[in-house]
C-alpha positions in Angstrom: -11.6 -29.8 13.2 -12.9 -27.0 15.4 -10.8 -24.4 17.2 -11.7 -25.9 20.6 -10.6 -29.4 19.4 -7.3 -28.0 18.2 -6.7 -26.1 21.4 -7.7 -29.1 23.5 -5.2 -31.3 21.6 -2.5 -28.8 22.3 -3.4 -28.6 26.0 -3.2 -32.4 26.3 0.2 -32.4 24.6 1.4 -29.8 27.2 -0.3 -31.8 30.0 -2.3 -28.8 31.3 -5.8 -27.5 31.3 -7.2 -24.1 30.3 -5.3 -20.9 31.4 -6.2 -19.6 34.9 -8.5 -16.7 34.9 -5.8 -14.1 35.7 -3.6 -15.3 32.9 -6.5 -15.4 30.5 -7.4 -11.8 31.4 -3.8 -10.7 30.9 -3.6 -12.3 27.5 -6.9 -10.8 26.3 -5.8 -7.4 27.5 -2.6 -7.6 25.5 -4.5 -8.6 22.4 -6.9 -5.7 22.8 -4.3 -3.0 23.4 -1.9 -3.7 20.5 1.2 -2.6 22.5 4.0 -0.9 20.6 7.5 -2.4 20.2 10.5 -0.5 19.1 9.7 1.9 16.3 12.7 2.6 13.9 13.8 6.2 14.1 14.0 6.4 10.3 10.2 6.3 10.1 9.7 9.3 12.5 10.2 12.1 10.0 8.2 15.1 8.7 5.7 14.2 6.1 7.7 15.3 3.1 10.7 13.3 4.3 8.5 10.2 4.9 7.3 10.3 1.3 10.8 10.8 0.1 12.0 7.8 2.2 9.2 5.7 0.8 10.2 6.6 -2.8 13.9 6.0 -2.1 13.2 2.5 -0.6 10.9 1.5 -3.4 13.6 2.4 -5.9 16.3 0.7 -3.8 14.4 -2.5 -4.1 14.2 -2.3 -7.9 10.8 -0.7 -8.2 10.0 2.6 -9.8 7.8 5.6 -8.7 6.2 8.4 -10.5 4.5 11.2 -8.6 1.5 12.9 -10.1 -0.5 15.9 -8.8 -4.0 14.3 -8.9 -6.0 11.3 -10.2 -6.7 13.0 -13.5 -3.0 12.6 -14.3 -3.0 8.8 -13.8 -4.1 7.8 -17.4 -1.2 9.7 -19.0 1.2 8.3 -16.4 0.0 4.7 -17.1 0.2 5.2 -20.9 3.7 6.7 -20.8 5.0 4.0 -18.5 3.7 1.2 -20.7 5.1 2.9 -23.8 8.5 3.3 -22.1 8.5 -0.4 -21.3 7.5 -1.4 -24.8 4.3 -3.0 -23.4 0.9 -3.0 -25.1 -1.7 -0.5 -23.7 -3.8 -3.3 -22.1 -4.2 -4.3 -18.5 -6.4 -5.9 -16.0 -7.6 -3.4 -13.4 -8.9 -3.8 -9.9 -12.6 -2.9 -9.8 -12.0 -0.4 -7.0 -14.2 2.7 -6.9 -11.2 5.0 -6.8 -9.7 3.5 -9.9 -13.0 3.3 -11.8 -13.6 7.1 -11.1 -10.3 8.0 -12.9 -11.0 9.8 -16.2 -9.7 7.0 -18.4 -11.6 8.3 -21.5 -8.9 11.0 -21.8 -6.6 8.2 -23.0 -8.8 6.2 -25.4 -6.0 4.0 -26.6 -5.7 2.4 -23.2 -7.6 -0.9 -23.0 -8.6 -2.2 -19.5 -10.9 -4.9 -18.0 -12.1 -4.6 -14.4 -11.5 -8.2 -13.1 -9.1 -10.6 -11.5 -5.9 -11.4 -13.2 -5.5 -14.3 -15.6 -2.4 -16.2 -16.5 -2.3 -14.6 -20.0 -2.3 -11.0 -18.6 1.0 -9.0 -19.0 0.0 -6.0 -16.9 -2.2 -5.3 -13.9 -3.3 -2.1 -12.3 -3.9 -2.5 -8.5 -5.3 -0.1 -5.9 -2.8 0.7 -3.1 -4.4 0.5 0.3 -1.5 1.8 2.3 2.3 1.9 2.3 5.1 1.9 4.8 7.9 4.4 4.4 10.5 2.7 6.6 10.9 -0.1 4.1 9.2 1.1 0.9 6.5 -1.6 1.3 3.0 -1.7 -0.1 0.2 -3.0 2.1 -2.4 -4.8 -0.2 -5.3 -6.4 1.7 -7.5 -8.7 -0.4 -11.0 -7.6 -1.2 -13.5 -8.0 -4.0 -12.4 -4.6 -5.3 -8.7 -5.5 -4.8 -8.1 -9.0 -6.2 -4.9 -10.6 -5.0 -4.3 -12.3 -8.3 -3.3 -8.9 -9.7 -0.3 -9.0 -7.4 0.9 -12.4 -8.5 0.1 -13.5 -12.1 1.4 -10.6 -14.2 4.9 -9.7 -15.2 4.3 -6.0 -14.7 2.2 -4.6 -11.8 1.3 -0.9 -11.5 -0.1 0.3 -8.2 -2.0 3.6 -7.8 -1.4 4.9 -4.3 -2.4 8.1 -2.6 0.3 9.9 -0.7 -2.1 10.3 2.3 -2.0 6.5 2.6 1.8 6.4 3.2 2.6 6.0 6.9 6.0 5.8 8.7 6.0 2.4 10.4 4.2 -0.9 10.0 2.3 -0.4 13.3 0.6 2.6 11.8 -0.5 0.6 8.7 -2.0 -2.1 11.0 -3.8 0.7 13.0 -5.4 2.0 9.8 -6.5 -1.5 8.8 -8.1 -2.1 12.2 -9.9 1.2 12.2 -11.2 1.0 8.6 -12.2 -2.7 8.3 -14.9 -4.6 10.0 -16.0 -8.0 8.8 -19.7 -8.5 9.3 -19.3 -12.3 9.8 -16.4 -12.5 12.2 -16.6 -9.0 13.8 -12.8 -8.7 13.2 -10.8 -6.6 10.9 -8.6 -9.1 9.1 -9.3 -9.7 5.4 -8.7 -13.2 3.9 -5.2 -12.2 2.7 -2.8 -9.3 3.2 0.2 -9.0 1.0 3.2 -6.8 1.9 5.0 -6.0 -1.3 8.5 -4.6 -1.3 9.7 -4.2 -4.9 9.2 -6.7 -7.7 9.5 -10.4 -7.0 13.1 -11.7 -6.9 15.2 -14.6 -5.7 18.9 -15.4 -5.4 18.4 -19.0 -4.4 20.3 -20.4 -7.4 24.0 -19.7 -7.3 23.4 -16.4 -5.5 22.3 -14.8 -8.8 19.5 -12.3 -8.5 16.6 -13.1 -10.7 13.7 -10.7 -11.0 10.2 -12.1 -11.5 11.0 -15.4 -9.7 7.6 -15.7 -7.9 5.5 -12.8 -9.3 5.9 -9.6 -11.2 9.2 -8.7 -12.8 8.4 -5.0 -12.6 6.6 -2.9 -9.9 5.7 0.6 -10.7 4.0 2.9 -8.2 2.0 5.9 -9.4 1.9 8.2 -6.3 -0.9 10.7 -6.2 0.1 13.8 -4.2 -3.2 14.3 -2.4 -1.6 15.3 0.9 -0.4 19.0 1.0 1.6 18.3 4.1 3.6 15.6 2.2 4.6 17.7 -0.8 8.3 18.5 -1.2 9.4 21.6 0.5 8.7 24.6 -1.7 5.8 22.9 -3.5 3.2 23.2 -0.8 0.7 26.1 -1.4 1.7 29.1 0.6 -1.3 31.0 2.1 -1.6 34.7 1.1 -0.3 37.1 3.7 -2.9 38.6 6.0 -2.8 42.3 7.0 -2.8 42.8 10.7 -4.7 45.9 12.0 -2.2 48.5 13.0 0.7 46.5 11.5 2.5 46.8 8.1 0.3 46.4 5.1 0.4 43.1 3.2 2.2 43.2 -0.2 -0.1 44.6 -2.9 -2.1 46.7 -0.5 
């Protein structure tokens, strides 16, 4: 059934015709402007505090986070995590260019296949598109280079995320998606699927007993690449060398 047929059936049920022109213009204007609602104050923090809030919220929801200085440190972080969990060094990896470019050869014992997940996979490595600090949530839009099955079929999901992709509030994550995605067929920005992941899968439906891995991964581990100097913890950001001012005191070492 076409969209026009569906909307026509709804109008007949409501016993009215199409919207008047002024109401149609008001509706289209609202859809185009993406008005903001209330933004939680906890998301409005300096960049180091936003990252700290993201890490805190992931851990609060039974996930784990390891911060690494650059992409070259990812293979060691993956290998160490798998060993700590007593898992084999094998995983299905999203065929994303950023993940493919990581120097995996430095850890030759790691075995990976660039593909969608299969029911027999124990571990997946996913590319993190963006994350929301206010709730510790990962935003994972589907794409050929970011298969959704990697978020669902395995018991252990590892997500590689750049700190520069962590935003304060959900609205900012949607802004980024709108700005960076354009579908050639529809002209819109929405991918086929978007998953918001906050910690591993869990449920307490049965006797109020929390069960991890109820509908997806039992473990969620985020490897956070510190690629944003402004987001580094205080004291870790590079301090520029002092500059001597003509006529002023000499810089140290002069």
